Each structure stands twice: as C-alpha cells, then as structure tokens.
N, C-alpha and C positions, 0 to 999 in steps of 0.2 A: 526550547528543545531537550527533550531529557534523551542523556550521551546511551550506552549500549557498555553494562559491564559486561557482561557474557556475549558476543557476537554470536555462540554458535547454539545457544540458547532460541534458536526461531520463532518458538510460541509464545516465549517474553518480548521478543525480536518486533516480533510481526504484532502484538499487542501494544509497547512503547509505540513504535508505528501508530499505527488507530487513534491512541489516544494524543498522539505530536500533533496530529490530521485534525484532528476534534478542536485543540485548544487553540490552531492556529487559522480556523476558520469561525470561530469563534471571533476573535478579531479584526474579522472583515469586515470594511462598512456594508452591509446587505441594501443593494438594490434591485432596481429591475434586473438586470444581467449580472449581478454575481449572487443572486439569492439562487437561482436552478444552479450554477457553476458547482454554490457551495455542495447544497445536496446530493450534486454527483460524486464530490471529490470527497464526501462524508461516506455515502453509500460504496464506494469502491475502497476507500482509504481501513475501510474498517475491516469490509469482507474478508477483505487478506489474510488477517489474523483468526477469524472465524474459519475459512475456510481451513485453515491449517490444522486447527482444533478438531475439525472434521477429521479429515484424513491420518489422523496422529491415530484412529478410531475407526478408520475405514477396517470391514471386513475382511477383506483378503485384498494381491498385491494391484493389482488391478482396480481394483475403486480408489486402492490410496494413491496408487497412479494417476486418475480418474480426478480425486479432489487436488493434488496439485497441480493439474494440471490448469486447474481452476483459476489455484492463486496465481498465476503467473499471467493467465487472464486478465485477472481483477488489481494486479501489480501491472498489466498494462495499460487497462482503463486509469487506473490512478495517474498514470505520468501525463496521459493526454489530459486528464483535467487538472493535473497542477500547467501543465502548460497554456492554456486556457485562462483560470488564473494570473497567472502569469502576465498575459497580454493585457491584463486589466489591471494589476498594483506595479506598472514598473519600478517603482520606489523601494518593490519588496523583493526583487527578484532575485540578490541575492542568499534571502533567508530560504525562498521557494525553490531552489539549488543545490542546497544543502537536503533540503526532503525528497526532490528529483532524485538525488544522487542514493541517498537509502534507500527509494524504489525501486532504482534501478540495480540495486548490490540483491537484490531480493529476488528481485526480477530473475538474475543472475542464479542466483541458490538453487529456484523450482527448475529451470532450465536444464540445471545438472544432474540436479536427483530424478526429474525427468528421463533425462539421457540412462540415468544408472540402472533404473527400472527395465531397462528395454533388455 
C-alpha cells in the first residue's frame, strides 16, 4: 500500500487510494462469492477519485457541493464492500482495516467540505 507524501492533496490521495484498492483486489483469489464483491469494491473505490476530479472542474458552487456529496456516498459504499470482503478474508483483516481507515478519513474530509459549502 503506497503511503501519502501529501495528505492534503486530495486529488492525488484519492487516486492513490483507488490504485491501492485495485492492487488489493488483484491479489484476492476469485470465486463465486468474492468475484462480485471485488467488482463492487473496485467500482466504488475508484469512483471516489473520479468524482473528486469532476468536483474540481464543477461549473458552480452548487455543482461542486453535489459532486463532493457523490464522493462521500461512494466512500461510504466502499466502506461497506470492504466490510463484506473482510468477512471473506479473515486472515487479511489487518490489511483491510488500513484501507477502511484511509477511506474513513476521506469520508470525514468530504463531510467537512460539504458542511463548509453551506
């Protein structure tokens, strides 16, 4: 898992998070149960950064706030999928907890941005 040299560069931080999720998912043995969980985790985990990029190019303050809200929703969904995968990979719970923690911090940052936009 790559660490963050600048925790305040959200575009880079969300991109690194997405890359880390992809690498993590590539390392999971796929079966009937894990395959759909992996797919969902990759979708939500990578869309956080994509939506953040969109927010940075928003056409208005309202558009920016809405896109940040989507970032937060995707981050919350990612937490859910991490929890489901953790239930399948008990031996990797500590590793998953690190992804969950980073995702939780991102969620809190997005909430703070949303609150500041009101």
